[in-house]
ROSE-4610 file (N, C-alpha, C; in Angstrom, 1 decimal, always signed):
// ROSE-4610
residu = [X/X/X/X/X/X/X/X/X/X/X/X/X/X/X/X/X/X/X/X/X/X/X/X/X/X/X/X/X/X/X/X/X/X/X/X/X/X/X/X/X/X/X/X/X/X/X/X/X/X/X/X/X/X/X/X/X/X/X/X/X/X/X/X/X/X/X/X/X/X/X/X/X/X/X/X/X/X/X/X/X/X/X/X/X/X/X/X/X/X/X/X/X/X/X/X/X/X/X/X/X/X/X/X/X/X/X/X/X/X/X/X/X/X/X/X/X/X/X/X/X/X/X/X/X/X/X/X/X/X/X/X/X/X/X/X/X/X/X/X/X/X/X/X/X/X/X/X/X/X/X/X/X/X/X/X/X/X/X/X/X/X/X/X/X/X/X/X/X/X/X/X/X/X/X/X/X/X/X/X/X/X/X/X/X/X/X/X/X/X/X/X/X/X/X/X/X/X/X/X/X/X/X/X/X/X/X/X/X/X/X/X/X/X/X/X/X/X/X/X/X/X/X/X/X/X/X/X/X/X/X/X/X/X/X/X/X/X/X/X/X/X/X/X/X/X/X/X/X/X/X/X/X/X/X/X/X/X/X/X/X/X/X/X/X/X/X/X/X/X/X/X/X/X/X/X/X/X/X/X/X/X/X/X/X/X/X/X/X/X/X/X/X/X/X/X/X/X/X/X/X/X/X/X/X/X/X/X/X/X/X/X/X/X/X/X/X/X/X/X/X/X/X/X/X/X/X/X/X/X/X/X/X/X/X/X/X/X/X/X/X/X/X/X/X/X/X/X/X/X/X/X/X/X/X/X/X/X/X/X/X/X/X/X/X/X]
num = [1/1/1/2/2/2/3/3/3/4/4/4/5/5/5/6/6/6/7/7/7/8/8/8/9/9/9/10/10/10/11/11/11/12/12/12/13/13/13/14/14/14/15/15/15/16/16/16/17/17/17/18/18/18/19/19/19/20/20/20/21/21/21/22/22/22/23/23/23/24/24/24/25/25/25/26/26/26/27/27/27/28/28/28/29/29/29/30/30/30/31/31/31/32/32/32/33/33/33/34/34/34/35/35/35/36/36/36/37/37/37/38/38/38/39/39/39/40/40/40/41/41/41/42/42/42/43/43/43/44/44/44/45/45/45/46/46/46/47/47/47/48/48/48/49/49/49/50/50/50/51/51/51/52/52/52/53/53/53/54/54/54/55/55/55/56/56/56/57/57/57/58/58/58/59/59/59/60/60/60/61/61/61/62/62/62/63/63/63/64/64/64/65/65/65/66/66/66/67/67/67/68/68/68/69/69/69/70/70/70/71/71/71/72/72/72/73/73/73/74/74/74/75/75/75/76/76/76/77/77/77/78/78/78/79/79/79/80/80/80/81/81/81/82/82/82/83/83/83/84/84/84/85/85/85/86/86/86/87/87/87/88/88/88/89/89/89/90/90/90/91/91/91/92/92/92/93/93/93/94/94/94/95/95/95/96/96/96/97/97/97/98/98/98/99/99/99/100/100/100/101/101/101/102/102/102/103/103/103/104/104/104/105/105/105/106/106/106/107/107/107/108/108/108/109/109/109/110/110/110/111/111/111/112/112/112/113/113/113/114/114/114/115/115/115/116/116/116/117/117/117/118/118/118/119/119/119/120/120/120/121/121/121/122/122/122]
x = [-11.3/-12.4/-11.8/-12.7/-12.4/-11.8/-12.4/-11.9/-10.5/-10.2/-8.9/-7.9/-8.3/-7.5/-7.3/-8.4/-8.3/-8.2/-8.4/-8.3/-7.0/-5.8/-4.5/-4.4/-4.9/-4.8/-5.7/-6.9/-7.8/-7.2/-6.6/-5.9/-4.8/-3.9/-2.8/-3.2/-4.3/-4.8/-5.3/-6.0/-6.5/-5.4/-4.3/-3.2/-2.6/-2.4/-1.9/-2.9/-4.2/-5.2/-5.1/-5.1/-5.0/-3.8/-2.6/-1.4/-1.4/-2.0/-2.1/-3.2/-4.0/-5.0/-4.5/-3.3/-2.7/-2.3/-2.7/-2.3/-0.8/-0.3/+1.2/+1.7/+0.9/+1.2/+1.4/+0.4/+0.5/+1.7/+2.0/+3.1/+4.4/+4.6/+5.8/+5.8/+4.6/+4.5/+4.9/+4.6/+5.0/+6.4/+7.1/+8.5/+8.5/+7.4/+7.3/+7.7/+8.1/+8.4/+9.8/+10.6/+11.9/+11.8/+12.5/+12.4/+12.7/+13.8/+14.2/+13.1/+12.5/+11.4/+10.2/+9.9/+8.7/+9.0/+10.2/+10.5/+10.5/+11.1/+11.1/+9.7/+8.9/+7.5/+6.7/+6.9/+6.3/+6.7/+8.1/+8.6/+8.1/+8.2/+7.8/+6.3/+5.5/+4.1/+3.6/+4.1/+3.7/+4.3/+5.4/+6.0/+5.0/+4.6/+3.7/+2.3/+1.9/+0.6/+0.7/+1.8/+1.9/+1.9/+2.6/+2.6/+1.2/+0.4/-0.9/-1.9/-1.6/-2.4/-2.1/-0.8/-0.5/-1.2/-1.3/-2.0/-3.5/-4.1/-5.5/-5.6/-4.7/-4.8/-4.0/-3.0/-2.0/-1.4/-1.4/-0.9/+0.1/+1.4/+2.4/+2.1/+1.8/+1.6/+0.3/-0.7/-1.9/-1.6/-0.8/-0.5/+0.3/+1.3/+2.1/+1.2/+0.3/-0.6/-1.6/-2.2/-3.1/-2.4/-1.1/-0.4/-0.1/+0.4/+0.7/-0.6/-1.7/-3.0/-3.3/-3.1/-3.4/-2.4/-1.2/-0.2/-0.8/-1.4/-2.0/-3.2/-4.0/-5.2/-4.7/-3.6/-3.1/-2.6/-1.9/-1.5/-2.6/-3.6/-4.8/-5.5/-5.6/-6.2/-5.5/-4.2/-3.4/-3.6/-4.2/-4.6/-5.6/-6.4/-7.5/-7.2/-5.9/-5.5/-4.7/-5.1/-4.5/-3.0/-2.4/-0.9/-0.2/-0.8/-0.2/-0.4/+0.5/+0.3/+0.8/+0.2/+0.7/+2.1/+2.8/+4.2/+4.5/+4.9/+5.3/+6.4/+7.3/+8.4/+7.9/+6.8/+6.2/+5.7/+5.0/+4.5/+5.7/+6.8/+7.9/+8.5/+8.5/+9.0/+8.0/+6.7/+5.7/+5.8/+6.0/+6.1/+7.4/+8.4/+9.7/+9.4/+8.7/+8.3/+7.5/+6.5/+5.7/+6.5/+7.4/+8.2/+9.2/+9.8/+10.7/+9.9/+8.7/+7.9/+7.5/+7.2/+6.9/+8.1/+9.3/+10.5/+10.8/+10.5/+10.7/+9.8/+8.5/+7.5/+7.8/+8.2/+8.5/+9.7/+10.8/+12.1/+12.8/+12.4/+13.1/+12.2/+11.0/+10.1/+10.6/+11.4/+12.0/+12.9/+13.4/+14.3/+13.5/+12.2/+11.4/+11.2/+11.0/+10.7/+9.5/+9.5/+8.5/+7.1/+6.9/+5.6/+5.1/+6.0/+5.6/+5.2/+6.0/+5.7/+4.3/+4.1/+2.8/+1.6/+1.9/+0.8/+0.5/+1.5/+1.3/+0.5/+0.7/+0.2/-1.1/-1.5/-2.7/-4.0]
y = [+11.9/+12.3/+12.5/+12.8/+13.1/+11.8/+10.6/+9.4/+9.1/+9.4/+9.2/+10.1/+11.3/+12.3/+12.0/+11.6/+11.4/+10.0/+9.0/+7.6/+7.2/+7.7/+7.3/+7.8/+9.0/+9.5/+8.7/+8.4/+7.6/+6.2/+5.6/+4.3/+4.4/+5.4/+5.6/+5.8/+6.7/+6.9/+5.7/+4.8/+3.6/+2.6/+2.6/+1.7/+2.2/+3.6/+4.1/+3.8/+4.0/+3.8/+2.3/+1.4/+0.0/-0.4/+0.2/-0.1/+0.5/+1.6/+2.2/+1.5/+0.7/+0.0/-1.3/-1.8/-3.0/-2.7/-3.6/-3.4/-3.5/-2.9/-3.0/-4.4/-5.3/-6.7/-7.3/-7.0/-7.6/-7.0/-5.8/-5.1/-5.9/-6.2/-6.9/-8.3/-9.0/-10.4/-10.6/-9.7/-9.8/-9.2/-8.9/-8.4/-7.0/-6.2/-4.9/-3.8/-4.3/-3.4/-2.7/-3.1/-2.5/-1.0/-0.2/+1.3/+1.8/+1.3/+1.8/+1.5/+0.3/+0.0/+0.9/+1.2/+2.1/+3.5/+4.0/+5.4/+5.4/+4.4/+4.3/+4.2/+3.4/+3.3/+4.6/+5.3/+6.6/+7.5/+7.6/+8.6/+8.3/+7.0/+6.7/+6.7/+6.3/+6.3/+7.8/+8.7/+10.0/+10.8/+10.4/+11.0/+10.6/+9.4/+8.9/+9.6/+9.8/+10.4/+11.9/+12.6/+13.9/+14.0/+13.0/+13.0/+12.7/+11.9/+11.6/+12.8/+13.5/+14.7/+15.7/+15.8/+16.7/+16.3/+15.0/+14.6/+15.1/+15.1/+15.6/+17.1/+17.8/+19.2/+20.1/+19.5/+20.3/+21.5/+21.4/+22.5/+22.0/+22.3/+21.8/+22.1/+23.3/+23.7/+23.0/+23.0/+22.3/+20.8/+20.2/+18.8/+18.5/+19.4/+19.3/+19.5/+20.5/+20.8/+19.6/+19.1/+17.9/+16.7/+16.5/+15.4/+15.5/+16.7/+16.9/+16.8/+17.3/+17.2/+15.7/+14.9/+13.5/+12.8/+13.3/+12.8/+12.9/+14.1/+14.4/+13.4/+13.3/+12.4/+10.9/+10.5/+9.2/+9.0/+9.9/+9.8/+9.8/+10.7/+10.7/+9.4/+8.8/+7.4/+6.4/+6.5/+5.6/+5.7/+6.8/+6.9/+5.9/+5.4/+4.5/+3.1/+2.8/+1.5/+0.8/-0.4/-1.2/-1.3/-0.9/-1.0/-0.1/+1.0/+2.0/+3.4/+4.3/+5.6/+6.7/+7.9/+8.9/+9.3/+9.6/+10.1/+11.3/+12.4/+13.6/+13.3/+12.4/+12.1/+11.6/+10.7/+10.2/+11.3/+12.3/+13.4/+14.2/+14.3/+15.0/+14.2/+12.9/+12.1/+12.2/+12.1/+12.2/+13.6/+14.7/+16.0/+16.1/+15.4/+15.4/+14.7/+13.6/+12.9/+13.9/+14.6/+15.5/+16.6/+17.2/+18.3/+17.9/+16.7/+16.2/+16.0/+15.4/+15.2/+16.6/+17.6/+18.9/+19.5/+19.3/+19.9/+19.1/+17.8/+17.0/+17.6/+17.8/+18.2/+19.6/+20.5/+21.9/+22.2/+21.5/+21.8/+20.7/+19.5/+18.4/+17.5/+18.0/+17.2/+16.8/+17.6/+17.3/+16.0/+15.7/+14.5/+13.2/+13.3/+12.1/+11.3/+10.0/+9.2/+9.8/+9.7/+10.3/+9.8/+8.5/+8.0/+8.6/+8.8/+9.4/+10.9/+11.6/+13.0/+13.1/+12.3/+12.4/+11.9/+10.9/+10.5/+11.7/+12.3/+13.4/+14.6/+14.8/+16.0/+15.7/+14.4/+14.1/+14.4]
z = [-27.3/-26.4/-25.0/-24.1/-22.7/-22.0/-22.3/-21.6/-22.1/-23.4/-23.9/-23.2/-22.9/-22.2/-20.7/-20.0/-18.6/-18.2/-19.1/-18.8/-18.1/-18.7/-18.1/-16.7/-16.4/-15.0/-14.1/-14.5/-13.7/-13.4/-14.4/-14.2/-13.3/-13.4/-12.5/-11.1/-10.9/-9.6/-9.0/-9.8/-9.3/-8.8/-9.6/-9.2/-7.9/-7.7/-6.5/-5.4/-5.6/-4.5/-4.1/-5.0/-4.7/-3.9/-4.4/-3.6/-2.2/-2.1/-0.8/+0.1/-0.5/+0.3/+0.9/+0.4/+1.0/+2.5/+3.4/+4.8/+4.9/+6.0/+6.2/+6.3/+6.9/+7.0/+5.6/+4.7/+3.3/+2.6/+2.8/+2.1/+2.5/+3.8/+4.3/+3.8/+3.8/+3.5/+2.0/+1.1/-0.3/-0.6/+0.4/+0.2/-0.3/-0.1/-0.6/+0.4/+1.6/+2.7/+2.6/+1.6/+1.4/+1.1/+1.9/+1.8/+0.5/-0.1/-1.5/-2.5/-2.4/-3.3/-3.2/-1.9/-1.7/-2.2/-1.9/-2.4/-3.9/-4.6/-6.0/-6.6/-5.9/-6.4/-6.3/-5.2/-5.1/-6.2/-6.3/-7.3/-8.7/-9.2/-10.5/-10.8/-9.8/-10.0/-10.1/-9.2/-9.3/-10.4/-10.9/-12.2/-13.3/-13.4/-14.4/-14.3/-13.0/-12.8/-13.4/-13.1/-13.6/-15.1/-15.7/-17.2/-17.7/-17.0/-17.5/-17.3/-16.2/-16.0/-17.1/-17.5/-18.6/-19.9/-20.1/-21.3/-21.3/-20.1/-20.0/-20.0/-19.3/-19.1/-20.1/-20.7/-21.5/-20.8/-19.5/-18.7/-17.6/-17.7/-16.8/-15.3/-15.0/-13.6/-13.0/-13.8/-13.4/-13.1/-14.0/-13.8/-12.5/-12.2/-11.0/-9.8/-9.8/-8.7/-8.4/-9.5/-9.4/-8.8/-9.2/-8.8/-7.3/-6.8/-5.4/-4.6/-5.1/-4.4/-4.2/-5.2/-5.1/-4.1/-4.0/-3.0/-1.6/-1.3/+0.0/+0.2/-0.9/-0.8/-0.5/-1.2/-1.0/+0.5/+1.0/+2.4/+3.4/+3.1/+4.0/+4.0/+2.8/+2.7/+3.5/+3.6/+4.4/+5.9/+6.3/+7.8/+8.1/+7.1/+7.4/+6.9/+6.6/+6.1/+7.2/+7.5/+8.6/+8.5/+9.6/+9.8/+8.7/+8.3/+7.4/+8.1/+7.8/+8.3/+7.3/+7.3/+6.4/+6.7/+5.7/+5.8/+5.0/+5.6/+4.9/+3.9/+4.3/+3.4/+2.0/+2.1/+0.9/+0.0/+0.6/-0.2/-0.8/-0.1/-0.7/-1.9/-1.8/-2.9/-4.1/-3.8/-4.8/-5.5/-4.7/-5.3/-6.2/-5.8/-6.6/-7.9/-7.9/-9.1/-10.0/-9.4/-10.2/-10.8/-10.0/-10.5/-11.6/-11.4/-12.5/-13.8/-13.6/-14.8/-15.5/-14.6/-15.1/-15.9/-15.3/-16.0/-17.3/-17.3/-18.5/-19.6/-19.2/-20.2/-20.7/-19.7/-20.0/-20.8/-20.4/-21.0/-21.8/-21.6/-22.2/-23.2/-23.4/-24.2/-25.6/-26.2/-27.5/-27.5/-26.3/-26.1/-25.8/-25.6/-25.3/-26.6/-26.4/-27.6/-28.3/-29.7/-30.5/-30.1/-29.8/-29.5/-28.2/-27.2/-25.9/-26.2/-26.9/-27.3/-27.9/-28.9/-29.6/-28.7/-27.8/-26.9/-25.9/-25.4/-24.4/-25.1/-26.4/-27.0/-27.9/-27.8/-28.6/-27.9]
């Protein structure tokens, strides 16, 4: 059903939203202020978001576009989060994660583990 298709996207967006809701002070306090950790987090979360959008839409281009749109929404949200600010660099990293996911789905899907392939296409 629809929830099975869109549920993973909604859960991933919720995780991104909650992590973006942490104040800058909280991020540093928990040792999450490391630049490499933040870049990796952006890349992997948005790669996963793109894969989950593909599960829902079955369309690579739509999945990439929806993911990049959510990257803009995420950075806009950070404008209103204490000690956080929107960063164009983060959107670029998010977009890279989306594009890599799109390429994987489009050209390399046959190399993915069978369970992941069947989940994406169910």
